[in-house]
C-alpha positions as CSV (number, residue, x, y, z in Angstrom):
1,M,-12.5,-6.1,-4.0
2,H,-10.1,-8.7,-4.7
3,Q,-6.6,-9.6,-4.6
4,S,-5.0,-10.7,-7.7
5,Q,-3.4,-13.6,-6.7
6,Q,-6.9,-15.1,-5.7
7,L,-7.6,-14.8,-9.3
8,D,-4.5,-17.0,-10.9
9,P,-6.2,-20.2,-10.8
10,F,-9.3,-18.9,-12.3
11,R,-7.0,-16.5,-14.8
12,D,-5.2,-19.4,-16.1
13,R,-8.3,-20.4,-18.0
14,Y,-8.6,-17.6,-20.1
15,S,-4.9,-16.4,-20.7
16,P,-1.8,-18.0,-21.3
17,A,0.9,-17.5,-18.4
18,G,-1.5,-15.7,-16.1
19,V,-1.2,-12.4,-18.0
20,M,-2.8,-9.8,-15.7
21,D,-5.4,-6.8,-17.1
22,D,-8.1,-4.9,-15.1
23,S,-10.7,-5.8,-17.7
24,R,-9.9,-9.3,-18.4
25,D,-9.9,-9.7,-14.5
26,A,-13.2,-8.5,-14.3
27,F,-14.5,-10.8,-16.6
28,V,-12.6,-13.6,-15.0
29,L,-13.9,-12.8,-11.5
30,A,-17.5,-12.2,-13.0
31,D,-17.7,-15.8,-14.8
32,S,-15.8,-17.9,-12.0
33,L,-18.5,-16.3,-9.7
34,R,-21.1,-17.7,-12.7
35,T,-19.5,-21.2,-12.9
36,D,-17.4,-21.8,-9.7
37,M,-19.7,-20.4,-7.1
38,H,-18.9,-23.1,-4.7
39,C,-14.8,-21.7,-4.6
40,F,-16.3,-18.4,-2.8
41,H,-18.1,-17.8,0.5
42,A,-19.9,-14.7,2.2
43,V,-17.8,-12.2,4.0
44,R,-19.4,-11.1,7.3
45,L,-18.9,-7.8,8.8
46,D,-17.5,-7.7,12.4
47,E,-19.8,-5.6,14.9
48,P,-19.1,-1.9,14.9
49,A,-17.6,-2.2,18.0
50,M,-15.0,-4.9,17.2
51,I,-14.2,-2.6,13.8
52,R,-13.4,0.4,16.2
53,L,-11.5,-1.3,18.7
54,R,-9.3,-2.7,16.1
55,E,-9.1,1.1,14.5
56,L,-8.1,2.1,18.0
57,A,-5.4,-0.4,18.5
58,R,-3.8,0.6,14.9
59,L,-3.9,4.2,16.4
60,E,-2.0,3.0,19.2
61,D,0.5,1.5,17.2
62,E,0.9,4.4,15.4
63,I,1.1,6.6,17.9
64,G,3.8,4.7,19.4
65,E,5.6,4.4,16.5
66,E,6.0,7.9,16.1
67,F,6.9,8.3,19.9
68,N,9.6,5.9,19.3
69,R,10.9,8.2,16.2
70,T,10.5,11.6,18.5
71,A,12.4,10.1,21.2
72,N,15.3,8.9,18.7
73,R,15.8,11.8,16.9
74,P,19.2,13.8,17.6
75,R,18.8,16.5,19.7
76,P,21.3,19.6,21.0
77,A,23.6,18.4,23.6
78,S,21.8,21.4,25.8
79,P,18.1,22.4,25.3
80,L,19.3,25.4,26.2
81,L,21.8,25.9,23.6
82,P,21.5,25.6,19.7
83,A,23.1,22.8,17.9
84,A,26.7,23.5,17.1
85,A,27.6,24.3,13.3
86,P,29.4,21.6,11.8
87,T,32.9,22.9,11.5
88,V,35.1,23.0,8.1
């Protein structure tokens, strides 16, 4: 997987004004890997424990955001009474 902007310098070689097209991007990426290998580097995966820790941290953030949304939601004045209908 690649970011479209990362191909911009290579894309300019093959089409004017950086025209984007999936099939052209596939060709540009393959050709760039063949001719300009020095511009790329191998991606190392983190340890499984570190990946899990990041996942849990994101989950904690999502739960905190959901808590804030719920806490800030308008509620009836009294928890025992239903909200009053608006008067016209």
